[in-house]
C-alpha positions in Angstrom: 28.7 146.0 24.0 30.3 149.4 23.3 28.9 152.0 20.8 31.5 151.0 18.3 30.2 147.4 18.3 33.1 145.8 20.2 32.8 143.7 23.2 34.9 145.0 26.1 33.7 142.9 29.0 34.3 139.3 29.9 36.9 137.3 31.7 40.3 138.9 32.2 43.4 136.8 31.8 44.9 136.0 35.1 42.0 137.3 37.1 40.6 135.5 40.1 42.1 133.1 42.6 44.8 130.8 41.5 43.8 127.2 40.8 45.2 124.4 43.0 47.2 121.7 41.1 45.5 118.4 41.1 48.2 116.8 43.3 47.5 119.2 46.1 43.8 118.5 45.7 44.5 114.8 46.2 46.4 115.6 49.4 43.5 117.9 50.6 40.9 115.2 49.7 39.0 117.5 47.3 40.0 115.8 44.0 37.3 114.9 41.5 38.2 111.7 39.7 34.8 110.9 38.1 35.1 113.6 35.4 38.5 112.5 34.2 39.1 110.1 31.3 41.9 107.7 30.7 43.9 107.9 27.5 43.2 105.1 25.1 44.4 104.1 21.6 43.8 106.8 18.9 40.7 106.9 16.7 40.8 105.7 13.1 40.8 109.1 11.6 44.2 109.8 12.9 45.6 107.0 10.8 43.4 107.4 7.7 45.0 107.3 4.3 45.6 110.7 2.7 44.0 111.6 -0.6 47.4 112.5 -2.1 49.0 109.3 -0.9 51.2 111.2 1.6 51.9 110.2 5.2 50.0 111.9 8.0 52.1 111.9 11.3 49.1 112.3 13.7 49.3 108.7 15.1 53.1 109.1 15.9 52.5 112.5 17.5 49.5 111.1 19.5 51.7 108.2 20.8 54.6 110.4 21.7 52.4 112.9 23.5 50.5 110.1 25.3 53.8 108.6 26.4 55.0 112.0 27.7 51.7 112.5 29.7 52.0 108.9 31.1 55.6 109.5 32.1 54.4 112.4 34.2 51.6 110.4 35.8 48.8 112.6 34.4 47.1 110.1 32.1 43.8 110.4 34.0 43.8 114.2 33.9 44.0 114.9 30.1 41.0 114.1 28.0 41.7 111.8 25.0 40.0 114.2 22.6 42.4 117.0 23.6 45.4 114.9 22.7 43.8 113.7 19.5 43.0 117.3 18.4 46.6 118.3 19.2 48.0 115.4 17.2 45.8 116.2 14.2 46.6 119.9 14.3 50.3 119.3 14.5 50.1 116.7 11.7 48.2 119.2 9.5 50.8 121.8 10.2 53.6 119.4 9.1 51.5 118.5 6.0 51.1 122.2 5.0 54.9 122.7 5.5 55.5 119.8 3.1 53.1 121.3 0.5 54.8 124.7 0.9 58.2 123.1 0.3 56.8 121.4 -2.8 54.7 124.1 -4.3 56.2 127.3 -2.9 54.7 130.4 -1.3 53.3 131.9 -4.4 50.3 130.5 -6.4 48.4 131.6 -9.5 44.9 133.0 -9.1 42.4 130.5 -10.7 40.5 133.0 -12.8 42.8 136.0 -13.3 46.1 134.2 -13.3 47.9 136.9 -11.2 50.3 135.8 -8.5 48.7 135.3 -5.0 49.9 133.8 -1.8 49.6 130.1 -1.5 46.4 128.9 0.3 48.7 126.4 2.1 50.4 129.2 3.9 47.2 130.4 5.5 46.2 126.8 6.4 49.7 126.3 7.9 49.4 129.4 10.1 45.9 128.4 11.3 46.9 124.8 12.1 50.1 126.0 13.9 48.1 128.4 16.0 45.6 125.7 16.9 48.4 123.2 17.7 50.0 125.8 20.0 46.8 126.5 21.9 46.1 122.8 22.4 49.7 122.1 23.5 49.5 124.9 26.0 46.4 123.3 27.5 48.1 119.9 27.8 51.4 121.3 29.0 49.7 123.5 31.7 47.7 120.6 33.0 50.8 118.4 33.2 53.0 121.1 34.7 50.5 121.9 37.4 49.6 118.3 38.3 52.6 116.1 37.7 53.3 114.4 41.1 57.1 114.2 40.7 57.4 117.6 38.9 57.9 118.3 35.3 60.4 116.1 33.5 62.0 118.1 30.6 62.3 115.8 27.6 60.5 117.5 24.7 61.7 120.2 22.3 58.8 122.4 23.4 60.4 122.5 26.9 63.6 124.2 25.7 62.8 127.3 27.7 62.3 125.1 30.8 65.7 123.6 30.2 67.3 127.0 30.0 65.7 128.2 33.2 66.8 125.0 35.1 70.4 125.4 33.8 70.4 129.0 34.8 69.2 128.2 38.3 71.7 125.4 38.7 74.5 127.8 37.7 73.7 130.2 40.5 
């Protein structure tokens, strides 16, 4: 720890040797299959009724993401909990967006009555950040380990589509 109280050590992003994709580990015979879990149906909390009576889209997101992972042949590589967490974070992001549409970005302070930013905005930013981090973990695992390569079929893969189109045009 430095004199100013900040931590400046630790792991550096991109440092160290590059990891082998799982499919090359299978070819080499160094793959570990015991630590991997198979994706199963979602837990009950993903389909729980909401207090306000609104719809939570976590089950639909979970099913779409699971189908995408299975289509790439990586269902044994991605832990179920990671997909559930991604589905819930994305569903909460959508829920906060709906609340912001209904109630607006400005709220009234409960004691002073002065205008403040809506608490849903902060919750939205946090759930979107978490969903992005979780999606990056899922996407990276699939991209590095898909036996037939990455099939571009999700809106998150728009940049991948653009790069493929650009390479095909050359």
